[in-house]
C-alpha positions, 0 to 999 in steps of 0.5 A, a space after each residue: 545232896 550237896 546241891 540241895 544244901 545251898 537252896 535249903 540254907 537260902 530258904 532258911 535265911 529268907 524265912 528267918 529274915 522275914 519272920 524278924 522284920 522290924 514292923 513287929 515293933 511298931 505294933 507292940 502293945 503298951 502295958 501299963 502299971 499302977 505307977 504309970 497311971 500317975 502320969 494320967 491323974 498325978 496321984 490325985 487329979 490332973 486336967 487335960 484338954 483335948 487336942 483333937 477328936 478323930 473319926 479316923 486319924 488318917 482321914 478326917 477330924 470328927 464332926 464333933 470335934 468342936 464340942 469336944 475340944 472346948 471341954 476340960 477333962 479332969 482325970 482323978 485317981 478314983 477312975 472318974 473323969 470330970 467333964 467341964 463342958 464348954 460352950 459347944 454341945 455335941 448332940 443335945 443342945 442345952 440339956 446335954 450331960 457329959 460324963 466319962 470314966 476310965 478303967 484299969 485292968 491291971 492284969 492286962 496292963 490296959 486302960 480304957 476310957 468310956 465317954 458318954 453324952 446324953 440328956 434326960 427328958 421327963 423319964 426318957 434317956 437318950 445317950 451316945 457313948 464309946 470306949 477307947 483303949 489308951 495306947 500312948 501315955 506321956 507326961 503332957 500327951 495321951 492318946 486313946 484309940 480304937 487302933 494301934 500306935 501309929 495306926 489310929 482309927 477313932 482317937 481322942 488325943 489329949 494334951 496337958 492343960 
């Protein structure tokens, strides 16, 4: 029986060491509160510029990066985002419509941004849209992404104007 104590103890320590790896901390989910949202909209409105639009943060900037980064984004306390279009259009030329809004899910502590680009011609609507989760929020920087912090996939990285 004494011969089994050492291997059992070593196995237990190995399991404990692997289970408590610090890698878990990197994948922790941010939980936001109503108070945190003041960083997003300054309790009224706050203008942000897009630093970059990544189709895949590790590999490349999106083909639409130029049209997104020349726009201004005014985040308001009523969950609306006013998009002031720049000179470069993403999809639809001079008839492009750009809209955005964010949704705060207080129980989960999550914030989601929905971007819509479209046009209306006669009675036909053509549009492209996507939603991304807020994964980083600071006074002068925020990141909405389909990945996790440190492992961004599609990402919009905003900086304070």
